[in-house]
N, C-alpha and C positions, 0 to 999 in steps of 0.2 A: 319780726313778727311774718313767718311764713303759712302758708294754708298751712303744711303738717303739725303746725302749732297750733292751730285749733282743734280743739279735741271733744271740746264741752260746749253746745250749740242750746241757748235759752230758746223758745219759741213762744212771744206774749200775745196769745190769742188762739184758741182753742179750737177755733170754725172750722169749715172744711178746708179752707187754703193753711189758714196756722197748721193741722194735723198732717197735711201732704208736704207741707216742708218740713215738718217734724222726722215724718216717716223716711223721707227720700235721705234728707240726714243720719238715720239712724240705718239704714241698709247698705252706708257707705262707713259705717263705724266709730259714728261719731257717739257720742252717750249724748242725749237729749231732753231737756228738760220742758214739759210743756205746762204753760203756767195760762191759767185765767182765775176769771172772779167766781165763776160759777161749777160748781162742784157735777152738775148735770150736763155741762158741756163739756166737762172733761171727761164724765163717764161716756158721751156718745162719742167725741174726739177717740176713745181706746178702741169702742166697737166701731167706727168707722177706719181706721188706721191698719186693726185685724182684717178688716174686709176689702181694703184697696190692695193690704199684701197678696191677702190668697188670689187677688186676681193677678197681680202679677206672675205669684206661683203659678199658677194655671196656666199663664199667658208661656212660659219658660223663662223668664224674665230674672227671678230671684228662683234657687236651689232649696227645694223645700225642706231639709236638714238647717237650714238657716232660720226658721221661720222663729223660735222660741228664742235666739239669741239677740235677734233685732229687736223682737219685742220686750225682750229684756231691759233692752237701752235703753229704753223711752221711761222717764220718771212723772209725775204728774202731781200739781202742787199749786193751791189758790193764795200759798206767798212767793209773791215776788223776789223777796230777799234771799228764798230759798232756792225758786227758778235761778236767779240772774248773778247771785251772790260768787258764783264760781265761773261764771260765762267766761269763755273767750271769742264767742260771738252772739248777739242777742238780734234777732229778727223778727220786728213786731208787726202783728198781723189784725190789729184790733178794726173797730169801725172807721169807716173813711170818713170820718170829722176830724176836723184839724184839732179842737182844741183838745179834744180826746187823746191826741195821737202827742201835744204837745204833753201834756200831764204825763203822759208815757214814761216818753223820753226824760222828763223833768225829772223822773222817780229812778227811774235807769242809771244817769251820771251820776244818784247819790249811791248808787247802789253795788253798781258795778267796778269789778278792778280796773286800774289806768290803762291797763292793755286792751282792753274790751271794745270792738267794733261793733258799731250800733247800726244796724239795719232797719228800714220800713219798709215794706211791701206795698207800701200804697199802689191804689193801681191809676193815681191820677194827681194828686197833690207832689209839689215839687221838696224835696227836701230842706231845703233854702228856707221854707217857710217853719221848718222842724226842729232845724240846727240851734237854732239861739236858745232854745230852753234849754241846753245842755252846755257845759262849760268846756267840750271837747269836739267842736265841731270839724274837727279835721279827722274825726274817727268815725261820721258820720255820714250816712248814705243810701241812696233808694236803690233798692233789690225787690225787684217787682216779680212777682212767677207767674204765670198762666196755667190754669186747673185744664184737664188733670195732668202734674207733674210730668208723670215717668211717659205718659204720652206723647206729652209737647216738652221736651226737656232743656228750657230755655230761659232764662233769666235775663232783665234789663238792668244794666244798673249803672248807674249815672251818680256826678258828683254832686256835691253843695256848693256852697263859695270859697270852701275852705277845706275840704275833703285833700288828705295829704296824696303825695303818688304813692307810699306803701301804704296807707289803708286801701287804694284802690286795686292796686297790684296783689295784695293780699286776699280779699274779696275775689277777685276773676282766678287766682290761682285756686282758693277753695271751693267755688262751683264747679272749676272743673272737676274738682277733686270726687265730688259727687254727683258725677255723671250729667251736670246740665251747663250748658252752654253760655258761656255769658257775654251778654250783646253791649258795646258799650253807648251810649246814649252822648253825641260829643259834646251838645252846649244841652241846658234846661230846657227843657221843652215840658209844660202841663201835658200828661198822658202818653210822655216816654215815645216808641215808637211803635208797639203793636196796636194800644190801645187809640193812638191819638188816630191810626189810619180804623180800626174796629169801633169809633166814636163815629165817624164821619157813614158808614154802614149803616150802624143802631140808630142814629138822632133822625134819617133818612127812612128807614125801615117805620119806626114809630109814628112819625110824621104819615107815609101813609094810608097808613090804615088809620090813624085819629082824625084825619081826613076824610073819611070814607072814600079813599079811592080803590084800597083794594081789601079782602079778608087776610089775618095774621097769617093765615095756612095757605092764602098762594103765595103770600110773599115769600115765605120759606120754601113751596114747590119751585117759584122760577129759580130763586136760588138755588138751591139743591141741584136741580137739573143741571144749570150755566156750570156752577162751581163745582159739581161734582163732591160733592159734601155731604156728609150724613145725619145734618142737619143744619137750619137754615137761621137768620140771623135771632127770630123770638122762641128758638129751640136752644140759641145758647146764651139769650137774654134770662131765660129759668135755670140755666143750668148754673150761669153767675150769681143769682138770685137778685128780685126786682127790686128790692129795696137798697141793695150794692149800687144796681143798675143807676137807681135814683140818685144815690149819695154822689158818683160818679159824675151825674148831669148837674149835679149842683154846682161841683166843684166849677166847671166850666160856664156853668151860667151866674156864678160871682163873681166871677173872672171878666168876663166878658160884659155884662150887664145887659147884652143882647136878649130880648123876650124870644125869640126862636131859639134860644138854647135851654129853656128851661124846660124841665120836665111834662111832658105831654099830661093830659085830663087822662087818656087809653094807660098807662104804665102809673098815674099817682091812684085810679081808681079800682085798681087791681091790689096793691098795697093797702087801700082803705079797707078789701075785703079778706086782709090776711092771705091773700093768693101769690105767695113770696118763687113760685117753681119748684124746684125738683124738692128743696129742703122742706116742704110744707105738703108738699101732694100733689100740689096743682098750684097753677100760674096761667101762664097763655094756652098750657098742656095740662093733660090730667096724668100722675104717674103713680106707680115705675113703668107704664106701657104708653108712653105717650103717643099719639096716634102716625107721625110722622117716622114710627119704624115699622108703621104697617107694610107690606109691599106692594098694596094697593096704592099708598098716597102720592106717590109722582103719575099716576092712571089718573088722579081725578081732579076735579076743580069743584071751588066754592059753588052753590048753584045760586 
């Protein structure tokens, strides 16, 4: 099975990340089934995909006359059987919870054709902890994207304990065909490549503020000036979603047992208030116009 034979893609989980994965596949000619258990999430996904596509058109990345044909290739359903029953590739993008993911893969194994490749967009969980929920571990692998995909077009691909060479190469060829660079994680590693490095930054940024060493704004200011980036660690955490950040941190904590790996109170308090970042309109910053986008942000410091 080669990359060109992957024509039908199912994305399980139609949140922000899943929506971007589905859109990237549709832009590059694939028929996409977006699945979610919630109709409201599917409706929001439709709006999100149209908005992101319009951004790409405005930036000149996609021709305007392709807009409708791209959106027409995306279908939506709450039925996993309908979404995955004819898929050549399924990418799971649900909550960062091992038991939830294993349940999804168990169902996919029963529903999908024998040739279907199953990928997980987990941000930190090794696929070897998921593959045993299926009877096809040779066709299961990690496929971790970073948002926004069209601006950061890469995916981390990592084998499980039994992923076949054919599955790995087919997946990598497919990702190249949708204009995403597949970076191979050469040994099993929690957090893969990018998130392993980002995790160190994120952990220390949270601890610095949680311990009263600096404000989150000043952490971001120093980072933005030194690294010449449009946002700092706290702005990026807001974009990822603070609940997702917590779930990822819990994976590291559960693996190590080290109390310093546990999500800090600063983060948990935000989540308790429902302040999850961009998706709720407030996290560390307030959206849609966070202060770090102000021209004066880097000329100031916290009082």
